[in-house]
C-alpha positions in Angstrom: 17.9 -131.3 21.8 19.0 -127.6 20.9 22.6 -126.6 21.5 22.3 -123.8 24.1 24.9 -121.9 22.1 22.5 -121.6 19.2 19.4 -120.6 21.1 20.2 -116.9 20.8 21.2 -117.0 17.1 18.7 -115.1 14.7 17.5 -116.3 11.5 19.5 -113.7 9.6 22.7 -115.0 11.3 22.0 -118.6 10.3 21.2 -117.7 6.8 24.7 -115.9 6.8 26.4 -119.0 8.1 24.8 -121.2 5.5 26.0 -118.9 2.7 29.6 -118.8 3.9 29.6 -122.7 4.0 28.2 -123.0 0.4 30.0 -120.3 -1.3 33.5 -121.8 -1.4 31.9 -124.9 -3.1 30.2 -122.9 -5.5 33.5 -121.0 -6.5 35.4 -124.3 -6.9 32.9 -125.8 -9.3 31.7 -123.0 -11.6 29.5 -123.9 -14.5 30.9 -123.0 -17.9 28.8 -120.5 -19.8 26.7 -122.1 -22.6 27.1 -120.2 -25.8 24.7 -120.9 -28.9 25.3 -118.3 -31.6 28.5 -116.2 -32.0 29.0 -113.1 -34.1 30.4 -113.8 -37.6 31.9 -111.6 -40.2 30.5 -108.2 -39.9 27.5 -106.8 -38.0 26.6 -103.1 -38.7 24.0 -100.5 -39.7 25.0 -97.7 -41.9 23.5 -94.8 -43.9 24.7 -93.2 -47.1 24.4 -93.6 -50.8 25.9 -95.3 -53.8 27.0 -93.8 -57.1 27.3 -95.8 -60.4 30.3 -95.1 -62.6 28.0 -94.8 -65.7 25.8 -92.3 -63.9 22.8 -94.6 -63.9 20.6 -94.7 -60.9 21.6 -97.2 -58.3 19.5 -100.1 -57.3 19.5 -98.9 -53.7 17.9 -95.5 -54.5 18.8 -92.2 -56.0 19.7 -90.3 -52.8 20.0 -91.7 -49.3 19.9 -95.5 -48.5 20.4 -97.8 -45.6 22.6 -100.9 -45.6 22.9 -103.5 -42.9 24.8 -106.7 -42.4 24.1 -109.4 -40.0 26.3 -112.6 -39.4 26.0 -115.5 -36.9 27.9 -118.8 -36.5 27.1 -121.9 -34.6 29.2 -125.1 -33.7 26.9 -128.2 -33.7 29.2 -130.4 -31.6 31.1 -127.9 -29.2 31.0 -129.3 -25.6 29.8 -132.9 -26.8 32.2 -135.4 -25.3 31.1 -138.2 -27.8 31.7 -135.9 -31.0 34.7 -133.8 -29.7 36.5 -134.5 -33.0 33.7 -132.6 -34.9 34.0 -129.6 -32.5 35.6 -127.4 -35.2 32.7 -127.9 -37.8 30.6 -124.7 -37.8 27.5 -123.4 -39.6 27.6 -119.8 -40.6 25.0 -117.4 -41.9 25.3 -113.7 -43.0 23.2 -111.4 -44.9 23.5 -107.9 -46.5 20.4 -105.8 -47.2 20.0 -102.5 -48.8 16.9 -100.2 -47.8 15.8 -97.4 -49.9 14.5 -95.2 -47.1 14.3 -92.1 -49.4 11.5 -93.6 -51.5 7.9 -93.0 -50.3 7.2 -96.6 -49.6 10.8 -97.3 -48.3 11.3 -100.6 -49.9 14.1 -103.1 -49.4 16.0 -103.0 -52.8 18.3 -106.2 -52.5 19.2 -108.9 -50.1 22.2 -111.1 -50.3 22.0 -114.4 -48.4 25.2 -116.2 -47.4 25.0 -119.6 -45.8 28.0 -121.7 -45.4 29.6 -124.7 -43.6 33.3 -124.7 -42.5 36.0 -126.3 -40.5 37.8 -124.0 -38.2 41.4 -124.9 -37.2 41.6 -123.4 -33.9 42.0 -126.5 -31.5 45.6 -126.1 -30.2 45.2 -129.0 -27.7 44.2 -131.5 -30.2 47.1 -132.1 -32.6 44.9 -133.8 -35.3 42.3 -131.0 -35.2 44.4 -128.1 -34.1 46.4 -125.1 -35.5 47.2 -125.8 -39.2 50.3 -123.8 -40.4 48.9 -122.8 -43.8 45.0 -122.5 -43.4 42.7 -121.3 -40.7 39.4 -122.2 -42.3 38.3 -124.5 -45.0 34.7 -124.1 -46.2 31.9 -124.1 -48.6 29.5 -121.2 -49.2 26.3 -120.3 -51.2 25.5 -116.7 -52.0 22.3 -115.5 -53.7 19.8 -112.7 -53.9 16.7 -114.7 -53.7 15.2 -113.1 -57.0 13.9 -114.9 -60.0 14.3 -114.6 -63.8 16.8 -112.1 -65.1 17.4 -110.5 -61.7 18.5 -113.8 -60.1 22.1 -114.0 -58.8 23.8 -116.9 -57.2 27.1 -118.6 -56.9 28.6 -121.5 -55.0 32.2 -121.5 -53.8 34.7 -123.6 -51.8 37.3 -121.6 -50.1 40.2 -121.4 -47.7 41.3 -118.5 -45.3 44.4 -117.6 -43.5 45.2 -114.6 -41.4 48.9 -113.7 -40.3 49.9 -111.3 -37.5 52.8 -109.3 -38.8 52.9 -107.1 -35.8 50.8 -106.7 -32.6 48.9 -103.8 -34.6 49.0 -105.3 -38.1 47.7 -108.4 -39.5 47.0 -109.6 -43.2 44.4 -112.0 -44.3 43.8 -113.9 -47.6 40.7 -115.7 -48.7 40.8 -117.8 -51.9 38.0 -119.5 -53.5 37.1 -121.8 -56.4 33.8 -121.2 -58.1 31.7 -124.4 -58.2 28.5 -123.3 -59.7 27.0 -119.9 -60.9 23.5 -118.8 -62.2 23.2 -118.3 -65.8 22.6 -114.6 -65.3 26.1 -114.2 -63.6 28.2 -116.9 -65.2 30.9 -114.3 -65.9 31.2 -113.3 -62.2 34.8 -114.4 -62.1 35.7 -111.7 -64.6 34.7 -109.1 -62.0 35.2 -110.6 -58.6 38.1 -112.9 -59.4 39.2 -115.9 -57.2 40.4 -114.2 -53.9 40.4 -111.3 -51.6 43.2 -109.8 -49.6 42.7 -107.9 -46.4 44.8 -105.8 -44.2 43.8 -104.7 -40.5 45.7 -102.0 -38.7 45.0 -101.1 -35.0 46.8 -97.9 -34.1 45.3 -98.0 -30.7 42.7 -99.9 -28.5 39.8 -97.7 -29.9 40.5 -97.6 -33.7 40.6 -100.3 -36.3 41.3 -99.6 -39.9 40.7 -102.3 -42.5 41.5 -102.4 -46.3 40.1 -105.2 -48.6 41.2 -105.8 -52.3 39.9 -108.0 -55.2 40.8 -108.2 -58.7 38.8 -110.0 -61.4 40.2 -111.9 -64.2 40.0 -108.8 -66.4 43.0 -106.5 -65.5 40.8 -103.5 -65.1 38.3 -104.9 -62.7 40.0 -103.8 -59.4 37.8 -103.4 -56.3 38.6 -102.2 -52.8 37.0 -101.3 -49.6 38.1 -99.2 -46.7 36.5 -99.4 -43.2 37.1 -97.5 -40.0 36.0 -98.6 -36.6 36.0 -96.2 -33.7 35.1 -97.3 -30.2 33.8 -95.2 -27.3 34.1 -96.5 -23.8 30.5 -95.5 -22.9 29.0 -97.2 -26.0 28.4 -100.9 -26.5 29.5 -100.9 -30.0 31.7 -98.7 -32.4 31.1 -95.8 -34.8 31.7 -97.2 -38.3 32.5 -95.6 -41.8 32.6 -97.7 -44.9 33.8 -96.8 -48.4 33.7 -99.1 -51.3 34.9 -98.7 -54.9 34.7 -101.2 -57.5 32.5 -104.3 -58.3 30.5 -106.7 -56.4 29.2 -104.7 -53.4 25.8 -106.4 -54.3 25.1 -109.4 -56.5 22.4 -107.6 -58.4 24.9 -105.1 -59.8 28.2 -107.2 -59.7 29.2 -106.1 -63.2 28.6 -102.4 -62.6 31.3 -100.3 -61.3 30.2 -98.2 -58.3 31.3 -96.1 -55.4 29.6 -95.9 -52.0 30.2 -94.0 -48.8 28.2 -94.8 -45.6 28.5 -94.2 -41.9 26.7 -95.6 -38.9 27.2 -98.2 -36.0 29.1 -101.4 -35.7 28.3 -104.1 -33.3 29.3 -106.1 -31.3 32.9 -105.5 -30.5 34.5 -108.8 -31.3 36.6 -107.2 -33.9 38.6 -105.6 -31.1 39.2 -108.7 -29.3 
């Protein structure tokens, strides 16, 4: 039998009452967001040009070229109760490509493919897997350009990485690698790219990041460095990006040719500001 008090209640009022009853339960038991791929390394699209130190024509084109980099990472066992001890194990993939947009057919000039597997020490609640005082990442990576014959380039490396925050606005990172295997066409790559890279990140404000990267080959004269500027605007889902590189190894195809390049464009997403 209907309650006389509810006979005058409208459908809209009943719906509102139901929502008010259910909403506290929904708020107390939220579902965690399920994330698959995350940004990794750098993600950008820039336009500019490259100049070779010996005045030869760059592989990327005589005038304007386009360069982009994409990177993703994935944890196979994140959120799996039976395999929590493997949660720090990640698979990463990044790729750099050069696009000769000034040529009539606009061909892609070079691709550098970089798959890897690594262990990320960022589990502070699990002592056996968590923060390690000397290393942030231990991994293995392969890099190649997918070409054959005399244009083939590839190398395999094991590596460790560590980043230290010296000040709230200043951090220093070091990546050291051991070369495990090289292609016959680039078996002297250590002479030009060495066994490590030093990086410095400075954040003068919440909109700007400045990054320097340095490498030195086993030959004293083979210094290489890069300088990046990231500038974020509040109404843009990304950052304006300027990249300058001077030295060796910007691309595998020309790892032993000294070059300079200046490009500008767009960086995405904004994980570098987090």
